[in-house]
N, C-alpha and C positions, 0 to 999 in steps of 0.2 A: 574508456579507451586515450582518448588525448590526453588527459589529465594524470591520467598514471603515469604513462609514457614521460610526460615534462617533467614531473615528481623523481622519477628514475636519472633521468637526464640529470637534473637540476644536484641530485645527491650525488652522482660520480663526478661530476664537476667539480663539486666540494671536496668530496675527497680524494683530487686530484690536487687539489690546491694546497689538502692539507698536507702534501709531499714537499709542497716550496712553502712551508710556512706562513700561507695566506688563511689566518683564524675567518673568515667572513660567516656572522651570523652565531659564532660562538659568544656566552654573555660572560662578561667578566665583573666581580665584585666592583661597584663604583669607588671612587676614593678622588681626593682633593691632593693636588700636588703643591707641595708645600717647596717646591725647589731641588737643586742639586750642589750637595756640598764633596769636594773630595771624590767627585766621581760617583758617588751615591745616590739614590733618587730616594727623598723623603715623602711618607704619602702618610695620608692620614684616612683611615677607614672607617665608616660609621659600623655599628654593629649590622651582624648579618647572619642564617642560618647556614649548618653547614651539616652533614649525614658524615660519620665518622666511627671508626672501629680502631684497636689497637691489635696489634698483633705480634707476638713473640718471635723473632726470626733474626735474622741479619738484615743488614739495609735492602739489599735487592730484593731478596724474596720477601721479606716483609711489604714491598711497595707493590708485587706482583701481586701478593695475598690478598692485600686491602686494595689493592684495586678492583678485582675480582668481587670481593665482599659489596662493595661499593656501588659497581657497575650492574649486579646482579639486581640493586636494590631502586637503582633509579630505572631499570628495564623494567620493573614490574613485580617486585618481590615486595609490594607492600600491602596494606590494607587501605581498604577505601577501591576509588577510581577516579584518581586526579585524572583529569584529560586536557593533558599539559603535551604542546607538540615537542618534539625533539628536535634541539637546534643541531646547524654542521657540525659535525658531518653524517651526522646520523638521521634515515628517514623519518618522517613525519607518521607518530602513530596516537592514539587513544590510549590512556591510563599508566603511560610512562611522562618521567620528570625530566625536565630541558636538562641537558649536557652541560655544563660552563666550564669556564678553567679561571684559575689552576687548579692541579691536584697538589694538595699539601702535605708533607709529611715532616712530622718532628719526633726526636726522642723522645720517649717517657722511661720510668722506673720498670715498667713493666713490656717494653719493646718498641715497637715503635706507633703513632698515631698517624692514620692517614685519611685526611679529610677531602669529600666534593662539597665545594663553596655553590649552595642552593639558590635559584634562580630569585632574584628581588621578590619579584610578582607571587612569590610561592609564600603565602603568611601561615598557611595551616597545613604545614607538609606529612603526607599519609606517614603511620607509622612503618617501620621496616616489618617482617618477616623473620628476619636473620636478627636473634637476640644480642650478637655480637656486634651489631650496627644501633648508633642511637644517634638520635639528633641532638645538635646542641645550639645556643647561641650565642657564636665568637662575639665578645665585647669590643666597642670601638677602640681600636690603639691608632697608635703614630708607628710607621716602620721606618728602618733605612735598609735599603733593597741594592744589591747589587746583581747586576744580569749577567747571565754565561752563555755562550753557546755550545752546542756540541752532544754528544750522547752523556746525559747525566748518571755515569756509574759513582759507586762512593768515592772513590777518589778524586773525580772531577769535581765533586759535590762539596767533600770535605776541602778540597784548597779552595774553592770561592768561599766557603762558609770562613776559614782561616783570613781571606785576605778582605772578606768584610768587617771581621772583628778587627785587624788591624787597621784597616783606614779608619774606622770610626773616632778613633781620639785625636785625626785631624780633623772632625766636626765640633760642633756646638751641641752634637745630642752625646748620650751616654745609653746604655745600654741597659732595658729595664725588665729583660727576660731572653729567654734560649733563641738559637737561630730557628728558624724553618725554612724548607726547601720546598719551591714552588715550579709545577711542571706544567708547562702549558698543551706543547703538541704531542700526537699520536707516536709510538714507536718508528711510525716510516716515514716521518719527516726527515727531511734529506740533516744529517746532524749539524752540517754548517748553519744551519737556518731554523735551528730550534732553539726554542725560547725557554730560559730557564731562571731563574730567579732564588737568591735565597734572601731573606729579611730575616729582620730583630727588630723587635718592640725597644721603642727610645724614647727618653725624656728630657728635656731641655737640661743642659749645664747647670 
């Protein structure tokens, strides 16, 4: 009983922390920071696994639908019985996959691709029940990143994306792919404290 109360209290505390942008316990993909140029952070990511889905809808609707599909997958709509504890702000339960940050969104010819990066320790993720959800290996890449706060509506994301691409020529890097948007916080986080990023794959000039 005391253990259950402690778990509930911990979950409530972590959820409250997420309101003010504290992300304690939420795993993020590891990267090597290569430095900062013209206000952009240059990062090198190793290959990583992601659960992804493509949604044919406008940007905001695609993000909502894609998030729902992927959330169902990590909350148990998968084959097998991976006993991996949830990380904050979700309580620990068996047969679920740990939540990580960020959620990624990228435009494709068929709509928008939404991704959850899977925990690094999960080498053999269970197959999704939903055929619209697939597991992909994201290749290692070097990216230029621009961070911004606030509610990441389509206009805010487009403005950040434009600023990223306009700033890139002032660095020693050139874009080698299309920009992607990354979102780290739940919707209830105070907008000014939300962490959002736009990133673009780059190669040296």
